[in-house]
C-alpha positions as CSV (number, residue, x, y, z in Angstrom):
1,X,-30.2,157.9,114.2
2,X,-33.8,157.0,115.0
3,X,-36.1,156.6,112.0
4,X,-38.3,159.5,113.2
5,X,-35.4,161.9,113.4
6,X,-34.0,160.8,110.0
7,X,-37.4,161.3,108.4
8,X,-37.7,164.7,110.0
9,X,-34.2,165.7,108.8
10,X,-35.0,164.6,105.3
11,X,-38.3,166.6,105.3
12,X,-36.5,169.7,106.5
13,X,-33.8,169.4,103.8
14,X,-36.4,168.8,101.1
15,X,-38.4,171.9,102.3
16,X,-35.2,174.0,102.2
17,X,-34.5,172.8,98.6
18,X,-38.0,173.6,97.5
19,X,-37.8,177.1,98.9
20,X,-34.7,177.9,96.9
21,X,-36.2,176.9,93.5
22,X,-37.4,179.5,91.1
23,X,-40.8,178.5,89.8
24,X,-40.5,181.0,86.9
25,X,-37.4,179.3,85.4
26,X,-38.3,177.9,82.0
27,X,-38.0,174.1,81.7
28,X,-35.6,172.8,79.0
29,X,-34.4,169.5,77.6
30,X,-31.0,168.9,76.1
31,X,-29.7,165.9,74.1
32,X,-26.0,165.1,73.6
33,X,-23.5,162.3,73.1
34,X,-19.9,161.3,73.1
35,X,-18.0,158.5,71.3
36,X,-14.6,157.0,71.6
37,X,-13.4,155.4,68.4
38,X,-10.2,153.8,67.1
39,X,-8.6,152.1,64.1
40,X,-5.5,150.3,65.4
41,X,-3.2,147.3,65.1
42,X,-2.7,145.1,68.2
43,X,0.3,142.8,68.8
44,X,-0.2,140.8,72.0
45,X,1.8,137.9,73.3
46,X,1.6,135.6,76.3
47,X,4.8,133.8,77.1
48,X,6.1,134.6,73.7
49,X,3.0,133.2,71.8
50,X,0.6,135.4,69.9
51,X,-2.9,135.7,71.4
52,X,-6.3,136.0,69.7
53,X,-6.3,139.8,70.3
54,X,-3.5,140.2,67.7
55,X,-4.8,141.9,64.5
56,X,-6.0,145.1,62.9
57,X,-9.5,146.5,63.2
58,X,-11.8,149.3,64.3
59,X,-13.5,149.7,67.6
60,X,-16.1,152.0,69.2
61,X,-15.0,151.6,72.8
62,X,-17.7,153.8,74.2
63,X,-20.7,155.6,72.9
64,X,-22.7,157.7,75.4
65,X,-26.1,159.2,74.6
66,X,-27.4,161.7,77.2
67,X,-30.7,163.3,77.8
68,X,-30.9,166.1,80.4
69,X,-33.9,168.0,81.6
70,X,-33.8,171.2,83.8
71,X,-37.0,171.8,85.8
72,X,-35.9,175.0,87.5
73,X,-32.8,176.6,89.2
74,X,-32.6,173.7,91.6
75,X,-34.0,170.5,90.1
76,X,-32.8,168.6,87.1
77,X,-32.4,165.1,85.8
78,X,-30.1,163.2,83.5
79,X,-30.1,159.8,81.8
80,X,-26.9,158.6,80.0
81,X,-26.6,155.3,78.2
82,X,-23.3,153.5,77.7
83,X,-22.7,151.3,74.6
84,X,-19.8,148.9,74.8
85,X,-18.5,145.6,73.5
86,X,-18.3,142.6,75.9
87,X,-15.7,140.2,74.7
88,X,-17.0,137.3,76.9
89,X,-20.4,137.6,75.2
90,X,-19.1,138.3,71.7
91,X,-21.7,141.0,71.4
92,X,-22.3,144.7,72.1
93,X,-24.4,145.7,75.1
94,X,-26.1,148.9,76.3
95,X,-26.1,150.0,79.9
96,X,-27.4,152.9,81.8
97,X,-24.4,154.7,83.1
98,X,-26.1,157.7,84.6
99,X,-29.7,158.1,85.7
100,X,-30.2,160.6,88.5
101,X,-32.3,163.4,90.0
102,X,-30.3,166.4,90.9
103,X,-30.9,169.2,93.4
104,X,-28.4,172.1,93.3
105,X,-28.7,174.5,96.2
106,X,-25.6,176.4,95.4
107,X,-22.1,176.0,94.0
108,X,-21.2,174.7,97.5
109,X,-23.7,171.9,97.5
110,X,-25.2,169.7,94.8
111,X,-26.9,166.3,95.6
112,X,-27.7,163.5,93.1
113,X,-29.8,160.4,93.7
114,X,-29.3,157.5,91.3
115,X,-26.4,156.4,89.2
116,X,-23.9,159.3,88.9
117,X,-20.2,160.1,88.7
118,X,-18.1,158.9,91.5
119,X,-15.7,161.3,93.2
120,X,-12.3,160.1,91.9
121,X,-12.1,158.6,88.4
122,X,-14.1,161.4,86.5
123,X,-12.2,164.0,88.4
124,X,-8.8,162.6,87.3
125,X,-10.1,162.2,83.7
126,X,-10.9,165.9,83.5
127,X,-7.4,166.8,84.5
128,X,-5.7,164.2,82.4
129,X,-7.5,165.2,79.2
130,X,-7.0,162.0,77.2
131,X,-9.6,159.6,78.4
132,X,-10.5,158.7,74.8
133,X,-7.0,157.2,74.4
134,X,-6.9,155.3,77.7
135,X,-8.6,155.0,81.1
136,X,-6.9,156.6,84.0
137,X,-4.8,154.5,86.3
138,X,-7.4,153.3,88.9
139,X,-9.9,152.5,86.1
140,X,-7.3,150.9,83.8
141,X,-6.2,148.4,86.5
142,X,-9.8,147.9,87.7
143,X,-9.3,149.2,91.2
144,X,-12.2,151.6,90.8
145,X,-14.9,152.7,88.4
146,X,-16.4,156.0,87.2
147,X,-20.1,155.7,88.3
148,X,-22.3,153.8,90.7
149,X,-25.8,153.8,92.1
150,X,-26.4,155.7,95.4
151,X,-26.5,159.2,96.9
152,X,-23.9,161.7,95.7
153,X,-23.0,165.1,97.0
154,X,-20.3,167.7,96.1
155,X,-19.5,171.3,95.5
156,X,-16.9,174.1,95.6
157,X,-16.0,176.3,98.5
158,X,-13.9,179.5,99.0
159,X,-14.4,180.8,95.4
160,X,-13.3,177.4,94.0
161,X,-10.2,177.0,96.1
162,X,-11.7,173.9,97.7
163,X,-13.7,171.2,96.0
164,X,-15.2,168.0,97.5
165,X,-17.3,165.0,96.6
166,X,-18.8,162.2,98.6
167,X,-20.8,159.1,97.4
168,X,-22.7,156.5,99.4
169,X,-23.2,153.7,96.9
170,X,-24.2,150.0,96.3
171,X,-20.6,149.1,95.4
172,X,-21.3,147.0,92.3
173,X,-20.6,149.8,89.8
174,X,-23.1,151.4,87.3
175,X,-23.6,148.1,85.4
176,X,-25.1,146.4,88.4
177,X,-27.6,148.3,90.5
178,X,-28.3,145.5,92.9
179,X,-27.9,146.1,96.6
180,X,-26.3,144.2,99.5
181,X,-26.4,144.4,103.3
182,X,-24.1,147.4,103.5
183,X,-23.2,150.4,101.5
184,X,-19.8,151.7,100.3
185,X,-18.3,155.1,100.7
186,X,-16.1,157.1,98.3
187,X,-14.9,160.6,98.8
188,X,-12.5,163.3,97.6
189,X,-11.2,166.6,98.7
190,X,-9.3,168.9,96.4
191,X,-7.4,172.2,96.8
192,X,-6.5,174.8,94.1
193,X,-4.1,177.1,95.9
194,X,-3.2,178.9,92.7
195,X,-4.9,178.9,89.3
196,X,-4.1,175.7,87.4
197,X,-2.6,173.8,90.3
198,X,-4.7,171.0,91.9
199,X,-3.9,168.9,94.9
200,X,-6.3,166.1,95.8
201,X,-6.8,163.1,98.1
202,X,-9.4,160.4,98.0
203,X,-10.6,157.3,99.7
204,X,-12.9,154.3,99.1
205,X,-14.2,151.8,101.7
206,X,-16.8,149.0,101.4
207,X,-17.6,145.5,100.4
208,X,-18.0,146.2,96.6
209,X,-21.6,144.9,96.6
210,X,-20.5,141.4,97.8
211,X,-22.1,141.5,101.3
212,X,-25.2,139.6,100.1
213,X,-27.5,137.8,102.6
214,X,-27.2,134.0,102.3
215,X,-24.3,134.1,99.9
216,X,-22.2,130.9,99.6
217,X,-19.1,133.1,99.6
218,X,-19.3,135.3,102.8
219,X,-17.4,138.6,103.1
220,X,-14.0,138.3,104.7
221,X,-12.5,141.8,104.3
222,X,-13.4,145.4,103.5
223,X,-12.0,146.8,100.3
224,X,-10.1,150.0,100.9
225,X,-8.4,152.4,98.5
226,X,-6.4,155.6,99.1
227,X,-5.7,158.1,96.4
228,X,-3.5,161.1,95.8
229,X,-3.0,163.5,92.9
230,X,-1.1,166.6,91.9
231,X,-1.7,168.3,88.6
232,X,-0.9,171.6,86.9
233,X,-3.1,172.4,83.9
234,X,-3.1,175.5,81.7
235,X,-4.3,176.3,78.2
236,X,-1.0,175.2,76.7
237,X,0.1,172.2,78.8
238,X,-0.9,169.6,81.4
239,X,1.4,167.7,83.8
240,X,0.3,165.5,86.6
241,X,0.7,162.4,88.7
242,X,-1.7,160.0,90.4
243,X,-1.0,157.4,93.2
244,X,-3.2,154.7,94.7
245,X,-2.8,152.2,97.5
246,X,-5.5,149.5,98.0
247,X,-6.2,146.8,100.6
248,X,-8.2,143.6,99.8
249,X,-9.7,145.0,96.7
250,X,-9.8,141.6,95.1
251,X,-10.1,139.7,98.3
252,X,-13.4,140.8,99.8
253,X,-14.7,137.2,99.8
254,X,-11.3,135.4,100.1
255,X,-9.5,134.5,103.3
256,X,-6.0,135.7,102.5
257,X,-5.4,139.4,102.7
258,X,-3.7,141.4,99.9
259,X,-2.4,144.8,99.1
260,X,-1.9,146.7,95.8
261,X,-0.5,150.1,94.7
262,X,0.4,151.9,91.6
263,X,1.3,155.3,90.1
264,X,0.8,157.2,86.9
265,X,2.6,160.3,85.5
266,X,1.5,162.2,82.4
267,X,2.0,165.3,80.5
268,X,1.0,167.1,77.3
269,X,2.0,170.3,75.5
270,X,0.1,172.3,72.8
271,X,2.4,173.3,70.0
272,X,-0.5,175.2,68.4
273,X,-4.2,175.5,69.3
274,X,-4.9,172.4,67.1
275,X,-1.8,170.2,67.7
276,X,-0.5,168.7,71.0
277,X,2.0,166.1,72.0
278,X,1.4,163.8,75.0
279,X,2.9,160.9,77.0
280,X,2.1,158.8,80.0
281,X,3.8,156.1,82.2
282,X,2.1,153.8,84.7
283,X,3.4,151.2,87.0
284,X,1.3,148.9,89.2
285,X,1.6,146.0,91.6
286,X,-1.9,144.5,92.0
287,X,-1.1,141.7,94.4
288,X,1.8,142.7,96.6
289,X,1.2,140.1,99.3
290,X,-0.1,137.1,97.3
291,X,2.0,137.6,94.1
292,X,4.8,140.0,95.1
293,X,6.7,139.6,91.8
294,X,3.7,140.4,89.6
295,X,4.2,143.8,88.0
296,X,2.6,145.9,85.3
297,X,4.4,148.6,83.3
298,X,2.4,150.7,80.8
299,X,3.2,153.8,78.6
300,X,1.7,155.6,75.7
301,X,3.0,158.5,73.5
302,X,1.1,160.3,70.8
303,X,0.2,163.4,68.8
304,X,-3.3,164.9,69.1
305,X,-5.0,167.0,66.4
306,X,-8.2,169.0,66.9
307,X,-9.7,169.8,63.5
308,X,-12.7,171.5,65.0
309,X,-14.6,172.0,68.2
310,X,-15.8,168.7,69.8
311,X,-13.6,166.5,67.6
312,X,-10.2,165.1,68.7
313,X,-8.0,162.8,66.7
314,X,-4.8,161.2,68.0
315,X,-2.0,159.0,66.6
316,X,-0.8,156.9,69.5
317,X,1.5,154.1,70.4
318,X,0.7,152.1,73.5
319,X,2.9,149.4,75.3
320,X,2.0,147.3,78.3
321,X,4.2,144.7,79.9
322,X,3.2,142.3,82.6
323,X,5.8,140.2,84.5
324,X,5.3,137.0,86.5
325,X,1.6,136.4,85.9
326,X,-1.5,138.0,84.4
327,X,-3.4,141.2,85.1
328,X,-6.9,142.2,84.0
329,X,-6.8,145.7,82.4
330,X,-9.1,147.9,80.4
331,X,-7.3,146.5,77.3
332,X,-8.1,142.9,78.4
333,X,-6.0,140.3,80.3
334,X,-2.3,140.7,79.7
335,X,0.5,138.4,80.8
336,X,1.2,134.7,81.1
337,X,2.9,132.1,83.3
338,X,6.1,134.2,83.0
339,X,5.3,137.4,81.1
340,X,3.2,139.0,78.4
341,X,3.2,142.2,76.4
342,X,0.6,144.3,74.6
343,X,1.5,146.7,71.8
344,X,-1.1,148.9,70.0
345,X,-0.6,151.6,67.4
346,X,-3.1,153.5,65.4
347,X,-5.6,156.4,65.5
348,X,-8.0,157.2,68.3
349,X,-10.8,159.7,68.1
350,X,-13.3,161.5,70.4
351,X,-16.5,163.0,69.0
352,X,-18.9,165.0,71.3
353,X,-22.2,166.7,70.4
């Protein structure tokens, strides 16, 4: 599209947004936060030998602080910080996870400019319900992330029966806002044919921020990921499954091509309004072409207790086994020359305010 036509289209869109705003709407600012905490014992081995991760201790895996401001019925803004521990640095760090300006024309169309939720991972997290215990499949195996810098749009159609989201992003993830020669695309479409039942499909395509001018490691491939999900969620139970297939996700700047796939199934049941049981099983093959025998199998099982609104506590056992190599996961690098295992037991908590 010629630059003049693009500028004209943007101008028309912004004028339409401005006309829908209610100037009489009172401005307001809100402050909130969310923390993921745990007190656990880890038993990790690589080729039968204990690793440095073995031991007992407390963690604050994530601590988000958010400030949101509503200007009127259309315009709003949000800034959310992300506190996390970086093992390579041996220190905690603070990132900006979200920082965006939002224009909401209707339930059918909302646009965000800046760092905001990507279409897939946060969507699955909401249906899964136990993000404070473990990242969802794509995030756990590092074949995707939850937010990135770019232009985001989404909404609901047909009285909520159809939902969609599309992001045009830098590709580096929210921790790295730098740009490259090309942009990446992630999208999702979901269907809710009956109350509680969700069917969804998603895609990702791009260079993951590695298409940098003058780089000593030029791009060789485009990373692609295809996603599918089915879930049924009610007030008393959740059950669902997620599948992904990826091409060249870790080979964007490497010559040999590679494929990966994996699936996750999970469920929970509320015995009372305060007590629920839950379980999950994942299996993934992150290098099907280059390392066809490398495999990851993960499960968790636990009991959750909700003592009051915005506080969740869970007693959980996790187990992760990697065969024929190593895999980088949200719980660190697991595996060895032949195999490795990761066992963790303890208490996890989520606090929101």
